[in-house]
N, CA, C and O atoms as a GROMACS GRO file, in nm:
protein
  336
    1MET      N    1  25.772  -1.967  14.169
    1MET     CA    2  25.722  -1.857  14.247
    1MET      C    3  25.713  -1.894  14.396
    1MET      O    4  25.754  -1.817  14.483
    2ILE      N    5  25.659  -2.014  14.424
    2ILE     CA    6  25.647  -2.058  14.563
    2ILE      C    7  25.785  -2.074  14.625
    2ILE      O    8  25.804  -2.042  14.742
    3LYS      N    9  25.879  -2.125  14.548
    3LYS     CA   10  26.015  -2.142  14.600
    3LYS      C   11  26.075  -2.009  14.639
    3LYS      O   12  26.145  -1.999  14.740
    4ARG      N   13  26.048  -1.905  14.561
    4ARG     CA   14  26.102  -1.773  14.593
    4ARG      C   15  26.041  -1.718  14.723
    4ARG      O   16  26.112  -1.659  14.804
    5VAL      N   17  25.911  -1.739  14.741
    5VAL     CA   18  25.844  -1.691  14.862
    5VAL      C   19  25.897  -1.764  14.984
    5VAL      O   20  25.926  -1.701  15.086
    6VAL      N   21  25.912  -1.895  14.975
    6VAL     CA   22  25.964  -1.973  15.087
    6VAL      C   23  26.107  -1.932  15.118
    6VAL      O   24  26.143  -1.916  15.235
    7LEU      N   25  26.189  -1.914  15.016
    7LEU     CA   26  26.329  -1.873  15.036
    7LEU      C   27  26.335  -1.735  15.099
    7LEU      O   28  26.418  -1.712  15.188
    8SER      N   29  26.249  -1.643  15.056
    8SER     CA   30  26.246  -1.509  15.114
    8SER      C   31  26.206  -1.514  15.262
    8SER      O   32  26.265  -1.444  15.345
    9CYS      N   33  26.107  -1.595  15.294
    9CYS     CA   34  26.065  -1.609  15.434
    9CYS      C   35  26.176  -1.666  15.520
    9CYS      O   36  26.197  -1.622  15.633
   10MET      N   37  26.246  -1.764  15.467
   10MET     CA   38  26.355  -1.825  15.542
   10MET      C   39  26.468  -1.724  15.564
   10MET      O   40  26.524  -1.718  15.674
   11LEU      N   41  26.500  -1.645  15.463
   11LEU     CA   42  26.607  -1.546  15.477
   11LEU      C   43  26.567  -1.435  15.574
   11LEU      O   44  26.652  -1.383  15.647
   12LEU      N   45  26.440  -1.400  15.576
   12LEU     CA   46  26.395  -1.298  15.671
   12LEU      C   47  26.389  -1.351  15.814
   12LEU      O   48  26.400  -1.273  15.908
   13ALA      N   49  26.373  -1.481  15.831
   13ALA     CA   50  26.364  -1.540  15.964
   13ALA      C   51  26.500  -1.562  16.027
   13ALA      O   52  26.509  -1.577  16.149
   14VAL      N   53  26.606  -1.566  15.949
   14VAL     CA   54  26.740  -1.595  16.003
   14VAL      C   55  26.782  -1.495  16.109
   14VAL      O   56  26.826  -1.538  16.216
   15PRO      N   57  26.771  -1.362  16.089
   15PRO     CA   58  26.812  -1.270  16.196
   15PRO      C   59  26.729  -1.286  16.324
   15PRO      O   60  26.782  -1.271  16.434
   16ALA      N   61  26.600  -1.316  16.310
   16ALA     CA   62  26.516  -1.332  16.428
   16ALA      C   63  26.558  -1.455  16.507
   16ALA      O   64  26.563  -1.451  16.630
   17VAL      N   65  26.589  -1.564  16.439
   17VAL     CA   66  26.632  -1.686  16.506
   17VAL      C   67  26.767  -1.664  16.574
   17VAL      O   68  26.788  -1.711  16.686
   18ALA      N   69  26.857  -1.594  16.507
   18ALA     CA   70  26.988  -1.568  16.565
   18ALA      C   71  26.976  -1.481  16.690
   18ALA      O   72  27.044  -1.506  16.788
   19ALA      N   73  26.890  -1.380  16.687
   19ALA     CA   74  26.871  -1.294  16.804
   19ALA      C   75  26.808  -1.371  16.918
   19ALA      O   76  26.844  -1.349  17.034
   20ALA      N   77  26.717  -1.461  16.889
   20ALA     CA   78  26.653  -1.540  16.994
   20ALA      C   79  26.753  -1.633  17.060
   20ALA      O   80  26.745  -1.657  17.180
   21GLN      N   81  26.845  -1.686  16.983
   21GLN     CA   82  26.944  -1.778  17.039
   21GLN      C   83  27.045  -1.705  17.125
   21GLN      O   84  27.098  -1.763  17.219
   22GLN      N   85  27.074  -1.580  17.096
   22GLN     CA   86  27.170  -1.504  17.175
   22GLN      C   87  27.114  -1.469  17.313
   22GLN      O   88  27.189  -1.459  17.410
   23ASN      N   89  26.985  -1.452  17.322
   23ASN     CA   90  26.923  -1.412  17.449
   23ASN      C   91  26.887  -1.530  17.538
   23ASN      O   92  26.838  -1.509  17.649
   24MET      N   93  26.909  -1.651  17.494
   24MET     CA   94  26.874  -1.768  17.574
   24MET      C   95  26.977  -1.790  17.684
   24MET      O   96  27.097  -1.779  17.659
   25PRO      N   97  26.932  -1.820  17.806
   25PRO     CA   98  27.026  -1.848  17.915
   25PRO      C   99  27.099  -1.979  17.890
   25PRO      O  100  27.045  -2.072  17.829
   26THR      N  101  27.220  -1.984  17.937
   26THR     CA  102  27.299  -2.106  17.919
   26THR      C  103  27.330  -2.166  18.055
   26THR      O  104  27.351  -2.093  18.152
   27GLY      N  105  27.332  -2.296  18.062
   27GLY     CA  106  27.370  -2.365  18.184
   27GLY      C  107  27.256  -2.376  18.284
   27GLY      O  108  27.149  -2.319  18.266
   28PHE      N  109  27.283  -2.452  18.389
   28PHE     CA  110  27.186  -2.478  18.495
   28PHE      C  111  27.196  -2.368  18.599
   28PHE      O  112  27.306  -2.329  18.639
   29LYS      N  113  27.083  -2.319  18.642
   29LYS     CA  114  27.080  -2.216  18.744
   29LYS      C  115  27.017  -2.276  18.870
   29LYS      O  116  26.901  -2.318  18.867
   30ALA      N  117  27.093  -2.281  18.978
   30ALA     CA  118  27.046  -2.343  19.102
   30ALA      C  119  26.936  -2.259  19.165
   30ALA      O  120  26.927  -2.138  19.143
   31PHE      N  121  26.852  -2.326  19.244
   31PHE     CA  122  26.743  -2.259  19.313
   31PHE      C  123  26.798  -2.169  19.423
   31PHE      O  124  26.881  -2.212  19.503
   32ASP      N  125  26.752  -2.047  19.425
   32ASP     CA  126  26.798  -1.950  19.524
   32ASP      C  127  26.694  -1.940  19.635
   32ASP      O  128  26.580  -1.900  19.611
   33GLU      N  129  26.733  -1.977  19.757
   33GLU     CA  130  26.642  -1.975  19.871
   33GLU      C  131  26.599  -1.834  19.908
   33GLU      O  132  26.490  -1.815  19.963
   34SER      N  133  26.682  -1.734  19.879
   34SER     CA  134  26.649  -1.598  19.917
   34SER      C  135  26.565  -1.526  19.812
   34SER      O  136  26.529  -1.410  19.829
   35ALA      N  137  26.533  -1.595  19.704
   35ALA     CA  138  26.452  -1.534  19.598
   35ALA      C  139  26.310  -1.510  19.649
   35ALA      O  140  26.259  -1.587  19.730
   36PRO      N  141  26.249  -1.404  19.603
   36PRO     CA  142  26.111  -1.378  19.649
   36PRO      C  143  26.016  -1.488  19.600
   36PRO      O  144  26.029  -1.539  19.489
   37ARG      N  145  25.922  -1.521  19.685
   37ARG     CA  146  25.826  -1.626  19.655
   37ARG      C  147  25.708  -1.569  19.575
   37ARG      O  148  25.674  -1.451  19.586
   38GLU      N  149  25.649  -1.655  19.494
   38GLU     CA  150  25.530  -1.614  19.423
   38GLU      C  151  25.411  -1.623  19.517
   38GLU      O  152  25.396  -1.720  19.591
   39THR      N  153  25.329  -1.522  19.514
   39THR     CA  154  25.209  -1.521  19.598
   39THR      C  155  25.087  -1.497  19.510
   39THR      O  156  25.098  -1.443  19.400
   40LEU      N  157  24.973  -1.537  19.560
   40LEU     CA  158  24.848  -1.513  19.490
   40LEU      C  159  24.766  -1.414  19.573
   40LEU      O  160  24.692  -1.454  19.662
   41PRO      N  161  24.780  -1.284  19.544
   41PRO     CA  162  24.708  -1.187  19.625
   41PRO      C  163  24.556  -1.195  19.607
   41PRO      O  164  24.481  -1.145  19.690
   42ALA      N  165  24.512  -1.257  19.499
   42ALA     CA  166  24.368  -1.264  19.474
   42ALA      C  167  24.305  -1.391  19.532
   42ALA      O  168  24.185  -1.410  19.517
   43ALA      N  169  24.382  -1.477  19.597
   43ALA     CA  170  24.329  -1.602  19.649
   43ALA      C  171  24.210  -1.582  19.743
   43ALA      O  172  24.110  -1.653  19.729
   44PRO      N  173  24.216  -1.489  19.838
   44PRO     CA  174  24.099  -1.470  19.924
   44PRO      C  175  23.976  -1.424  19.846
   44PRO      O  176  23.863  -1.465  19.876
   45LEU      N  177  23.997  -1.340  19.745
   45LEU     CA  178  23.883  -1.294  19.664
   45LEU      C  179  23.822  -1.408  19.584
   45LEU      O  180  23.700  -1.415  19.569
   46VAL      N  181  23.906  -1.496  19.532
   46VAL     CA  182  23.855  -1.611  19.458
   46VAL      C  183  23.775  -1.702  19.552
   46VAL      O  184  23.668  -1.751  19.515
   47PHE      N  185  23.826  -1.723  19.671
   47PHE     CA  186  23.755  -1.805  19.770
   47PHE      C  187  23.619  -1.743  19.803
   47PHE      O  188  23.519  -1.815  19.809
   48ILE      N  189  23.615  -1.613  19.823
   48ILE     CA  190  23.489  -1.546  19.854
   48ILE      C  191  23.392  -1.555  19.736
   48ILE      O  192  23.272  -1.578  19.756
   49ALA      N  193  23.443  -1.539  19.615
   49ALA     CA  194  23.357  -1.546  19.497
   49ALA      C  195  23.295  -1.684  19.482
   49ALA      O  196  23.176  -1.697  19.456
   50TYR      N  197  23.377  -1.789  19.498
   50TYR     CA  198  23.323  -1.924  19.490
   50TYR      C  199  23.224  -1.952  19.603
   50TYR      O  200  23.123  -2.019  19.583
   51SER      N  201  23.252  -1.901  19.721
   51SER     CA  202  23.161  -1.920  19.834
   51SER      C  203  23.026  -1.854  19.805
   51SER      O  204  22.921  -1.914  19.829
   52LEU      N  205  23.030  -1.733  19.754
   52LEU     CA  206  22.904  -1.664  19.722
   52LEU      C  207  22.828  -1.737  19.612
   52LEU      O  208  22.705  -1.744  19.615
   53ALA      N  209  22.900  -1.789  19.514
   53ALA     CA  210  22.834  -1.862  19.406
   53ALA      C  211  22.765  -1.988  19.461
   53ALA      O  212  22.652  -2.017  19.422
   54TRP      N  213  22.831  -2.061  19.550
   54TRP     CA  214  22.771  -2.182  19.607
   54TRP      C  215  22.652  -2.147  19.697
   54TRP      O  216  22.552  -2.218  19.698
   55ILE      N  217  22.664  -2.038  19.772
   55ILE     CA  218  22.552  -1.994  19.857
   55ILE      C  219  22.432  -1.956  19.770
   55ILE      O  220  22.318  -1.991  19.802
   56ALA      N  221  22.457  -1.884  19.661
   56ALA     CA  222  22.348  -1.846  19.571
   56ALA      C  223  22.284  -1.970  19.509
   56ALA      O  224  22.162  -1.977  19.496
   57LEU      N  225  22.366  -2.066  19.470
   57LEU     CA  226  22.312  -2.190  19.412
   57LEU      C  227  22.229  -2.267  19.514
   57LEU      O  228  22.124  -2.320  19.481
   58ALA      N  229  22.275  -2.274  19.638
   58ALA     CA  230  22.201  -2.343  19.743
   58ALA      C  231  22.069  -2.272  19.771
   58ALA      O  232  21.966  -2.337  19.790
   59PHE      N  233  22.070  -2.139  19.773
   59PHE     CA  234  21.946  -2.062  19.794
   59PHE      C  235  21.848  -2.086  19.680
   59PHE      O  236  21.728  -2.103  19.704
   60TYR      N  237  21.898  -2.088  19.558
   60TYR     CA  238  21.812  -2.113  19.441
   60TYR      C  239  21.750  -2.254  19.449
   60TYR      O  240  21.631  -2.271  19.424
   61ALA      N  241  21.831  -2.353  19.485
   61ALA     CA  242  21.780  -2.490  19.496
   61ALA      C  243  21.676  -2.499  19.608
   61ALA      O  244  21.576  -2.568  19.593
   62PHE      N  245  21.699  -2.429  19.719
   62PHE     CA  246  21.603  -2.430  19.831
   62PHE      C  247  21.470  -2.367  19.789
   62PHE      O  248  21.364  -2.421  19.821
   63THR      N  249  21.475  -2.253  19.718
   63THR     CA  250  21.351  -2.190  19.675
   63THR      C  251  21.277  -2.278  19.574
   63THR      O  252  21.154  -2.286  19.578
   64LEU      N  253  21.350  -2.343  19.485
   64LEU     CA  254  21.285  -2.434  19.391
   64LEU      C  255  21.219  -2.551  19.465
   64LEU      O  256  21.108  -2.591  19.430
   65TRP      N  257  21.285  -2.603  19.566
   65TRP     CA  258  21.232  -2.714  19.644
   65TRP      C  259  21.101  -2.673  19.713
   65TRP      O  260  21.004  -2.747  19.713
   66ARG      N  261  21.101  -2.551  19.771
   66ARG     CA  262  20.980  -2.503  19.839
   66ARG      C  263  20.867  -2.481  19.739
   66ARG      O  264  20.752  -2.517  19.766
   67LYS      N  265  20.898  -2.422  19.623
   67LYS     CA  266  20.793  -2.398  19.523
   67LYS      C  267  20.739  -2.529  19.469
   67LYS      O  268  20.618  -2.542  19.445
   68LEU      N  269  20.826  -2.627  19.449
   68LEU     CA  270  20.782  -2.757  19.401
   68LEU      C  271  20.690  -2.823  19.504
   68LEU      O  272  20.591  -2.886  19.467
   69GLY      N  273  20.722  -2.808  19.631
   69GLY     CA  274  20.635  -2.862  19.736
   69GLY      C  275  20.498  -2.797  19.734
   69GLY      O  276  20.397  -2.864  19.752
   70LYS      N  277  20.494  -2.665  19.712
   70LYS     CA  278  20.365  -2.596  19.705
   70LYS      C  279  20.286  -2.641  19.583
   70LYS      O  280  20.164  -2.661  19.592
   71VAL      N  281  20.353  -2.658  19.471
   71VAL     CA  282  20.284  -2.705  19.350
   71VAL      C  283  20.229  -2.845  19.371
   71VAL      O  284  20.117  -2.874  19.328
   72GLU      N  285  20.305  -2.931  19.437
   72GLU     CA  286  20.256  -3.067  19.464
   72GLU      C  287  20.135  -3.064  19.557
   72GLU      O  288  20.041  -3.142  19.538
   73GLN      N  289  20.135  -2.975  19.655
   73GLN     CA  290  20.019  -2.962  19.742
   73GLN      C  291  19.896  -2.914  19.664
   73GLN      O  292  19.786  -2.966  19.683
   74ASP      N  293  19.917  -2.817  19.576
   74ASP     CA  294  19.807  -2.767  19.494
   74ASP      C  295  19.752  -2.876  19.403
   74ASP      O  296  19.631  -2.888  19.385
   75LEU      N  297  19.840  -2.955  19.345
   75LEU     CA  298  19.796  -3.066  19.259
   75LEU      C  299  19.718  -3.169  19.339
   75LEU      O  300  19.616  -3.220  19.293
   76ALA      N  301  19.766  -3.200  19.456
   76ALA     CA  302  19.695  -3.297  19.541
   76ALA      C  303  19.556  -3.245  19.576
   76ALA      O  304  19.459  -3.321  19.576
   77GLU      N  305  19.545  -3.116  19.606
   77GLU     CA  306  19.415  -3.057  19.638
   77GLU      C  307  19.323  -3.059  19.516
   77GLU      O  308  19.204  -3.087  19.529
   78LEU      N  309  19.377  -3.029  19.398
   78LEU     CA  310  19.296  -3.034  19.275
   78LEU      C  311  19.248  -3.176  19.246
   78LEU      O  312  19.133  -3.195  19.206
   79ARG      N  313  19.334  -3.274  19.265
   79ARG     CA  314  19.294  -3.414  19.243
   79ARG      C  315  19.181  -3.452  19.339
   79ARG      O  316  19.086  -3.520  19.301
   80ARG      N  317  19.194  -3.406  19.464
   80ARG     CA  318  19.090  -3.434  19.562
   80ARG      C  319  18.958  -3.369  19.524
   80ARG      O  320  18.851  -3.429  19.541
   81LEU      N  321  18.964  -3.246  19.473
   81LEU     CA  322  18.843  -3.177  19.434
   81LEU      C  323  18.780  -3.238  19.308
   81LEU      O  324  18.658  -3.242  19.295
   82VAL      N  325  18.864  -3.286  19.217
   82VAL     CA  326  18.813  -3.345  19.093
   82VAL      C  327  18.746  -3.479  19.120
   82VAL      O  328  18.648  -3.513  19.053
   83LYS      N  329  18.795  -3.554  19.217
   83LYS     CA  330  18.735  -3.685  19.250
   83LYS      C  331  18.599  -3.673  19.312
   83LYS      O  332  18.524  -3.771  19.311
   84ARG      N  333  18.561  -3.561  19.364
   84ARG     CA  334  18.430  -3.543  19.430
   84ARG      C  335  18.319  -3.546  19.332
   84ARG      O  336  18.203  -3.533  19.370
   0.00000   0.00000   0.00000
């Protein structure tokens, strides 16, 4: 039974393989200087997106730093009050 299934799959794949081989380019194709170049039209948008992400991360780190400083001041004041 398995042999029949494998044989059937192989026979069904033959026309697809033959068609794929007919459409393949043959030989070496030299580089054409006049061919249009690939461009990335989204490059400026990607740059802006990464810039905004880094700015947001820096702002978040700055606010955390300020809040941590305030918490440390509050702790120092509490320690001073507890020692009295």
